[in-house]
N, C-alpha and C positions, 0 to 999 in steps of 0.2 A: 934294322932300319924300323920294323913294328914297334920294337921295345922301345926305340927312342922316342917314336911319335907318342907312344903310350906314357911315357915317362913326363914328357912336354906336358899333354894334356891334364895328367894328375896334379902337376905342380901349378898349373893355371888355375885349375878347379880349386885349390886348396887357399887360393888369394881371396876367395869370395869372403865379404863381412860376415864375422859371426854374429849371432844375435839378431839376424834378419827376421827370423820369426821368434816371437818368444815361446817357450815349451807349451804345447797344447795339452790340456789335462787329458785328451780324448786320443790325439795323434800328434806324433809319433810316441808309443809308450814301449815299444820294442823295436828290435831290428827291422829294415826294410830290404826286401829283395829286389834286384833289377835284373829281369830274364831279357836274352836275346836268343834268336834262333839260329845262330852261327856258331863258327870254332872260337875258341879262345884268343886265335890269332888273328880275326877278323877285326876292321874297324868298328862294328857295332859293339864290340868288348872294350874298346878303347873309350867311345863315346859312353857307354853306361858307366863304366868306373868314373869319368870323368863328371857324369852327372850325380853319381853316389858320392863323390866328395864334396860337389856342391851342397847337398841335402846334408850330409852330415856337419858341415861346419855352419850351417843355418841353424839346426835342430839339435845338435850334439848326440844323435842316434846313429848307431852304425848301420851302413848299407852293405850288402853282400851281392856280388854281381854272377849270375849263373848262365852258363852257356849251355842250350839244350839245342845241339845242331841236329840238321836233318831235313830231308824234304823240302829244301830251298827255302828254309825258316818255317814251314808248317809245325813241326814238332813243339818248337819253343812257342809259337802264336797261340795253337791250340791249348797248350799248358797256362797261358794267361788268360786266355779268353774262358777256361771253366775255372779260373782261381775264385777265391773268396774277393767280393769289393769292397774290402776294409781297409785299403791303403797302403798294406804292406806287401803288396806285389805290383811291380811296374814292369813295364815292356818297353825296350829300346827297339822301335820297330823302322822300316825303310819303305821306300816307295814299292819295292818288290814284295813285302812280305804283307803289307796295309793297303795295297791299291792293285797291282800288278798279279799277283797270285789268285785274284778272283776270277780271273780271266783265262789263266794259264791252265788251272787244274779243274777236271771236270766235276770233282764235288769236293768240297772243304768242309771240315769237322766244326765250322764257326762261321759267322756272319761279320765280315769285317767292319761293317758299319754298325750294326745292332749288339756286337758283343764287345766293342770297346769304348772307352771314354777317352776323348782325345785330350791331352794335357797341353803340350806346345810343341810347334816345330821347332828344329833346332839348326838347321841348314840345308841348302842345296850342294850337291857335290857332281860335278861334271866327269864324265870319263875322258880319257885321254887316249888316242889312237899311238900306241908304241911299238916299235920294232926293234929287232935285232939290229945291234949296232953296225953290223957286218953286212945287213942287207943293203943292196945298191940302188936305196932311194934316199931321196934328201926331202921330198915334200908329198902332198896327198896325189897330185897329178902323176909324178913320175912312178908313185906306188901303184896307183889304179891301173897304168900300163903295164907295171910289171906282173901284176896280177892276171890280167888279161892274157899275158903272154903265158902264163902258167897256171891256167884254169884248174881249179881244184887239188893244186901241188901244194899250198901253203897252209900251215897249220894255225889255227888261232885258240888260244887257251881262255879257260873261264873258270870260275868258281862254281859251275855247275849249270845244269839246264835250267831255262827261264829265268836267269838272273839278269840284272841291268847289262853285264857285260855282254852276256849272250844276245839280248835284244838289240842292243847298240850294233854288235856286227852284223845281225840279221838285217836291220834296218840299212845298214853301208853297203851291203851286198845287193839289197834290193834297188837303191837310187843308182849306184854305180854299174849295175849291170855285170858285177863279178861273182867268182865263187871261191870260197875256202872251206878247209875241213875244221870242224868243230871238235876240240878236245877238251871236255871238260874234267875239272879237277875237283878233289873235296875241298880243297883250300887254295886260295888265291894266292899265297905266299908261294906255294910249289910250283905254280904255273909262271911265276915271276922269275925263279930259280931257273926253269927251263927255257924260258925265253931269252935270259942272259947266257945260257948254254947252247944255244941253238937247236934245241930239241923242238921248240915251235918257233914260229918267226914272228909272231905279233900278237897284241892284246887290246882289247879295249878296257881300260882300268881306271879307276878312280883316282884322281890327281894326287890327294894325299899319301896315298900308299906307294906311289912311284916317284913322287918330287925329286928327292933326293937322287935317286938313280937316273933321272932325267938331268938334273943339274951337274952332276958328276960324270956324265958322258956314258954311262954304262949301259943305256938304253936311249932311243932317238925317239923324241915325239914330233909326230906329224901333224896333228890336228886335234882340237877339243870339241866336244859334243854339244856344247852349250850354244846358245845363240849369239853371245859375245865372247870375245877374249878373256881368258883367266888371268887376273892381276898378277900372280905368281909365276905365270909363264906368259908374260906379255908379247914375247917373238913367236909364239905358236897360233898359228891361224885357226880358226873354226872350220869345220867341216863344209858349212855355207858358203864360207869365202872361196874354198876350193871348186864352187861351181854347183852347190847343191843347196839352195836357198830353201829355207825353212827347216833344215835338219837341225833336230835336237835330241838328245838322249840324256838325261841326267837322274840322279836319284836324289832321295832327301833322307835324313835321319828324323825322327820324332820321338816323342814319349807319350805313352798311354798307359791307361789302367783299365781293369775290368769293368765293364758297363755296370752301371749301379753305385760306382765309388761315390761317397758324399761329395756333393760340390763344394764343401768349403776346404776338403782336403786336396780335391783338384786345384782349386785356386791358390791354395798355399805353396804346393809343389810347383805350378806355374810361375808364381811369383818369384819363388827360389830360383829356378833354372833361367828364367828370362832375364833377371837382374843379373845373373853371371854372364850370361850370353851378350848383355849390352856393354860389360865392361871388360876385364882383361881375359876372361875366358873366351869370349867371342873374338876378341883381337886376336889372340894366338890361333884359333882356329881359322880366322881368315888368312893368318900367315902360312898356314898348311894347304891353302887352296879351298878352303870351304867358304860358300857364299853364306853367312850367317842370316839368318831368318827366324828371330824368335816370333811367337804368335800367341793369339789368344786360343782358347780351346775350339771356339767357334770358326775361327779362320783354319785352324787344322782339319776340321770336320770337313769344310770347304774343299780344302786341297785333296782329302782322300777321295770325295764325290767326284771332283773334276779329274783326277788323276787316273781313277778307275775307269772312268767313260774314256780318257784320252787313251790308255794304254790297252784298253779292251778292243778299241777299233785296229790299233797296230797289232796286236795278238791275232786278231780274226783275219787281217789282211794277209799276215804272213803265214797264218794257219799253223799256229804252234800249240799243241796241247800237251799237257802231261796229266798221268794218272796219279 
């Protein structure tokens, strides 16, 4: 499933027009690295490879993706924060790494606002509440009733403490008055496998990662966590529609560089990536359940500031902290 998604993204990225930018005498004159803070099986890796293909097609310079997993993305994020600001190290970040972690961790080895130069947002991705297909529930209301009858007995999987999956579940328990057991995994793909096998009963997962499993009936979708329904799952209601108005829990993927990277390089990369997002690359992302949202560097900065405040309030209300 993950490999299929990756092949789709790489194919769409390759379609970007070549020659979008004439070769700069200063940049790029050597290969570019795109780093992310999760495993090679994560969606961040897929997005990073897609961005790399866009840049390679436009500049004729090679791009390599590096996975630096660990500590909820902190290891990879720190690596880029301390890298040379020369345009040859980029970072594929998320709402988790570049907004939520600032509130979750007692002390980070970098500042998410001061140590990164925003390039562009790529898109918003809702989570979807999915359950094992044999669970005797058909919608959110019957699921909550079932949960209340089995308080503390059902297990939900995530890709780790403090991730968007984890926070979505914590928010859901908070508003619905239910209790579940958190089972953090090192990789979300392992959690999905256990969900299908019945070792865990539910997950809040990003739509693209489980879309085909939902459509094939291997798992059941009960609700999406966005404010409105998702176009690729039009029959699946929102959590808000189930009686919890205002409920929202989404993540985004965005491209950053180390702070101090020259503005002309930032603008070149922004133009390359946003052009791809507005064309075939963006269309195919949308077909996977991504709400495509290219932006200017300043707009991405505003998103980081706004979401840091938004998630900070939620993290403090739920009293979640990580060392």
